[in-house]
VEXROKOL-573132 format. One line per field, with one value per residue (C-alpha): residue number from 0; residue in one letter; z, x, y. Coordinates in pm, 1 decimal. Each point is the difference from the previous one (the first is absolute). Layout:
nr <- (NUM/...);
rest <- (A/...);
up <- (Z/...);
east <- (X/...);
north <- (Y/...);
END
This chain:
nr <- (0/1/2/3/4/5/6/7/8/9/10/11/12/13/14/15/16/17/18/19/20/21/22/23/24/25/26/27/28/29/30/31/32/33/34/35/36/37/38/39/40/41/42/43/44/45/46/47/48/49/50/51/52/53/54/55/56/57/58/59/60/61/62/63/64/65/66/67/68/69/70/71/72/73/74/75/76/77/78/79/80/81/82/83/84/85/86/87/88/89/90/91/92/93/94/95/96/97/98/99/100/101/102/103/104/105/106/107/108/109/110/111/112/113/114/115/116/117/118/119/120/121/122/123/124/125/126/127/128/129/130/131/132/133/134/135/136/137/138/139/140/141/142/143/144/145/146/147/148/149/150/151/152/153/154/155/156/157/158/159/160/161/162/163/164/165/166/167/168/169/170/171/172/173/174/175/176/177/178/179/180/181/182/183/184/185/186/187/188/189/190/191/192/193/194/195/196/197/198/199/200/201/202/203/204/205/206/207/208/209/210/211/212/213/214/215/216/217/218/219/220/221/222/223/224/225/226/227/228/229/230/231/232/233/234/235/236/237/238/239/240/241/242/243/244/245/246/247/248/249/250/251/252/253/254/255/256/257/258/259/260/261);
rest <- (M/D/M/I/T/N/S/F/K/R/A/L/R/H/G/E/V/Q/I/G/L/W/S/H/L/A/N/H/V/S/A/E/V/I/G/G/A/G/F/D/W/I/V/L/D/A/E/H/S/P/N/E/T/F/L/L/H/Q/Q/L/Q/A/L/V/E/G/G/S/H/P/V/V/R/L/A/W/N/D/K/V/M/I/K/R/V/I/D/L/G/V/Q/T/V/L/I/P/C/V/Q/N/A/D/E/A/K/A/A/V/A/A/T/R/Y/P/P/G/G/V/R/G/F/T/G/L/S/R/A/S/R/F/G/R/I/K/D/Y/H/T/Q/A/G/R/E/L/C/V/L/V/Q/I/E/T/G/E/A/L/G/H/I/E/A/I/A/A/V/E/G/V/D/G/I/F/I/G/P/G/D/L/S/A/D/L/G/H/L/G/N/P/G/H/P/E/M/Q/T/R/M/Q/Q/T/I/A/R/I/C/A/A/G/K/P/A/G/I/L/A/G/D/E/T/L/A/R/Q/Y/I/E/H/G/C/T/F/A/A/V/G/A/D/I/A/L/L/A/R/A/A/E/Q/L/A/A/R/F/H/E/F/K/A/M/R/G/K/K);
up <- (4799.6/-214.6/-350.5/3.1/-132.2/-281.5/132.2/-306.2/-237.4/206.8/8.6/-379.6/-33.6/221.2/-189.5/293.0/-115.6/90.6/26.5/-64.6/-11.6/-238.4/150.6/-214.4/273.4/19.8/368.2/303.5/225.7/-227.7/-57.8/373.5/24.7/-276.6/93.3/318.4/-161.9/-62.1/-365.2/-92.8/-229.3/-82.1/-336.7/27.0/-346.8/-157.5/-355.0/16.4/333.5/105.0/179.3/4.9/182.6/318.5/29.1/-56.2/275.9/243.7/-102.9/41.1/350.6/73.0/-113.8/222.4/291.1/-190.9/-129.0/-368.4/-244.6/-208.0/-377.9/-204.5/-354.4/-188.9/-256.5/-264.8/-61.6/73.5/176.7/179.2/138.8/102.0/171.0/203.4/138.8/78.7/186.4/206.1/122.9/-240.6/-49.1/-253.0/-312.0/-263.3/-340.4/-240.8/-371.4/-47.9/-360.1/-53.4/147.1/-64.8/198.2/279.0/5.5/25.7/296.0/184.2/-79.5/155.2/332.8/6.8/68.5/-251.3/-140.7/-6.7/-63.0/-15.3/338.6/126.1/317.4/328.3/347.2/204.3/-140.3/204.9/-174.4/176.0/319.9/-53.3/-29.6/297.7/-194.8/-37.3/-361.5/-124.5/-351.7/-41.7/155.1/-132.9/-324.2/189.4/172.2/-287.8/-176.8/-356.6/-129.5/-362.9/-129.8/-335.0/-136.4/-380.5/-274.9/-91.3/350.7/-15.2/-291.1/214.2/330.1/-8.5/-97.1/276.1/254.7/-99.1/97.4/307.8/281.5/-100.5/308.0/-123.0/-290.5/69.1/-241.4/-41.3/-82.2/-78.0/-258.4/-140.8/-55.1/-166.7/-229.1/-101.2/-86.5/325.5/152.7/351.5/-9.6/138.3/99.2/-364.1/-68.2/-263.0/251.0/268.5/-232.8/-86.5/369.4/85.2/-289.2/100.8/362.0/-118.0/-228.3/276.2/241.1/-264.6/-54.6/366.1/130.4/250.3/-166.7/142.9/-75.8/126.3/21.9/178.7/-54.8/276.0/-216.8/-269.7/258.0/139.1/-351.9/-83.4/315.8/-88.1/-347.3/158.8/98.3/292.7/75.5/-47.6/91.8/84.4/38.0/22.9/284.5/-203.8/-123.6/355.1/117.1/-297.0/-5.6/378.3/6.9/-283.7/167.9/333.1/-165.9/-200.6/310.8/178.3/-304.4/-9.2/371.1/-55.3/-285.4/214.3/280.3/-250.3/-89.2/356.3);
east <- (2062.0/-63.7/-142.9/-381.1/-128.8/-255.0/-249.6/-222.8/281.8/82.4/-364.5/-20.3/317.6/-151.2/-330.9/-200.4/-322.3/-4.6/-337.1/8.1/-210.7/30.8/22.7/-114.4/-82.8/353.0/-37.3/202.3/-306.8/-178.4/330.1/37.0/-357.0/33.7/358.8/-119.1/-288.7/197.1/101.0/341.2/74.5/-140.4/49.2/49.2/-102.4/193.6/-122.6/-376.1/-11.7/114.2/304.8/323.0/325.9/-81.1/-341.2/155.8/250.3/-285.2/-182.9/312.8/41.6/-363.7/46.4/300.0/-200.1/-282.5/176.6/-91.1/289.9/-9.9/24.7/13.7/-129.2/188.4/-155.5/241.8/314.1/222.5/335.3/-43.0/-341.9/127.7/306.5/-211.2/-240.7/277.0/188.0/-319.6/49.5/-230.4/134.5/-258.8/-91.8/-261.7/95.4/-292.0/-23.1/316.8/-14.4/314.6/325.5/188.5/-253.5/12.3/381.2/-30.6/-236.0/238.0/301.9/-176.4/-11.5/367.8/315.5/286.8/149.6/-318.4/-233.3/-49.6/-146.9/134.7/207.9/-89.6/120.2/-282.4/-324.3/-287.5/72.4/338.0/-160.3/187.8/335.4/-47.1/-18.0/353.7/102.6/-348.6/121.4/150.3/-300.6/-299.7/-44.5/-47.5/-312.4/-150.9/-294.7/-85.4/-345.8/-71.5/-350.5/-110.6/-315.5/2.5/-17.5/356.9/120.7/-177.8/223.8/310.2/-92.3/274.9/265.7/-112.5/0.1/355.3/134.3/220.0/-140.8/-365.7/-166.4/-357.0/-230.7/-324.9/-292.5/-185.9/-351.6/-153.5/249.0/51.8/-374.1/-15.5/291.7/-157.7/-337.6/-194.1/20.5/-143.6/-82.7/287.0/-258.0/-82.6/33.4/268.8/199.0/-38.0/144.0/283.7/64.9/21.0/239.1/214.6/24.3/103.1/269.5/143.6/13.7/150.8/269.7/91.8/-133.8/-275.3/-315.5/-205.6/-329.7/-262.1/-362.1/-274.3/-240.4/55.4/-105.2/249.7/272.0/-43.7/7.9/322.8/162.7/-118.4/149.7/336.5/22.6/237.3/-75.9/-352.1/-150.9/-362.6/-146.0/65.8/-42.3/-196.2/-239.7/-57.2/-74.2/-218.8/-210.4/-45.4/-102.0/-250.5/-149.7/-37.8/-164.2/-235.1/-112.3/-90.4/-172.1/-210.6/-71.5/-95.2/-235.4/-171.1/-53.5/-155.1/-267.5/-126.9);
north <- (4535.5/-308.5/-2.6/-16.6/-332.6/3.8/-255.3/39.6/-92.6/-305.9/-107.8/17.8/-206.3/-267.9/-1.8/134.4/167.4/369.1/175.6/373.5/313.7/293.6/347.7/293.0/251.0/144.6/73.7/-106.0/-31.7/-246.5/-182.4/-50.4/-131.3/-259.5/-85.0/-165.5/-187.3/-318.0/19.1/-137.2/295.0/342.7/169.9/374.4/106.7/286.5/-62.6/57.9/182.6/350.6/-140.4/194.8/-73.3/192.0/-167.0/-341.9/75.2/65.5/-318.4/-209.9/137.1/-83.1/-361.0/-72.5/-143.8/-168.6/-308.3/37.1/20.9/321.9/-29.4/320.7/2.8/266.8/229.4/-126.4/-202.4/297.1/-24.1/332.9/-94.0/-343.4/149.2/239.8/-259.6/-248.6/273.4/39.8/-355.5/-183.7/-351.4/-119.1/193.9/-76.3/138.2/56.6/-74.7/-205.7/-116.9/-206.0/-128.1/324.3/200.0/-257.6/29.3/378.8/-33.5/-232.1/221.1/298.9/-185.2/-104.0/196.7/-11.3/-208.2/-209.1/291.5/375.2/91.0/330.0/0.1/164.9/-85.1/151.3/-140.5/-139.5/-330.5/-19.2/126.7/323.7/-171.2/-232.4/-327.7/-126.0/-66.4/87.4/66.1/-345.5/-175.9/192.9/-192.2/-324.4/130.5/197.2/-161.8/102.4/-83.2/81.5/54.6/-140.8/157.7/-12.6/-256.7/87.6/-83.7/-337.1/-88.8/52.0/-167.3/-259.9/254.5/238.1/-283.4/-91.3/344.4/-27.3/208.3/-29.3/-149.7/-26.2/78.4/180.2/-12.8/329.0/-124.0/338.6/122.6/-348.0/-38.5/340.2/-81.5/-330.1/151.5/-39.2/347.5/2.0/-370.3/-210.1/-261.1/-78.6/-375.5/61.3/205.4/-263.0/-261.0/235.6/75.5/-368.8/-63.4/298.1/-111.9/-348.2/144.0/219.3/-292.7/-229.2/264.9/-30.1/331.7/79.2/131.7/283.8/170.0/245.2/-115.4/191.2/-290.4/-255.4/-294.3/96.7/62.8/-350.3/-144.9/182.5/-134.6/-350.7/45.6/74.9/367.7/36.4/364.4/132.9/333.3/-76.0/347.7/372.0/246.9/251.4/-270.0/-124.8/353.9/94.5/-317.9/-15.1/367.9/-54.2/-305.3/177.3/302.1/-224.3/-187.2/319.8/151.9/-316.5/42.2/365.9/-95.4/-262.9/253.0/239.6/-256.2/-22.8);
END
């Protein structure tokens, strides 16, 4: 069996815009539904969602036929957590709260086997298709994609150094935490933050790395892409479900009220 190609990593290298969706629901049924919706990539969130390894395994299986590339956001920049999700077959990881070049190097090292890293060895992982991919251990690093998330003022001061780390394939801006750290908690749309976002995207691109972001507001998402973001998550499954459910309920409560006036 041949090594599985990371189409998402190749698309980023070629500057092809990748439109994504965030998945918070931690469920294989919902993952299967959104996986076939036409998004280029789906983030399975293990930082702010109740996602554990077994649940991620189920969601990865559910995404196999849909065509969307799975990206797992880890709970932390931890080599054990990273090892476990990569062994599940995840080829693209998003590492939160990377503050500097040393932390970026640690994230990359966790995805590579020695001597280039510290990833633990196993011969029977799902990633190697249970030992069926010939020479998996010498090929795996080529297809692994490491995205690091910057979300503090401190990290903004180290963008160029982080981008220079070999093995970092993209830099993702965390608008929520970054806004909170810069004094605009809950308001990433603040004009000051929008200026800062545009400057940050420009710096990432100038440093030679693809820039990524999450924006639930479609107008902002389009603006970020116009500013240079190569990979943008433009919504979240739980938001789509919650808002659509609220709107449907509101319409029928309005209908019920109108009937009561007759």
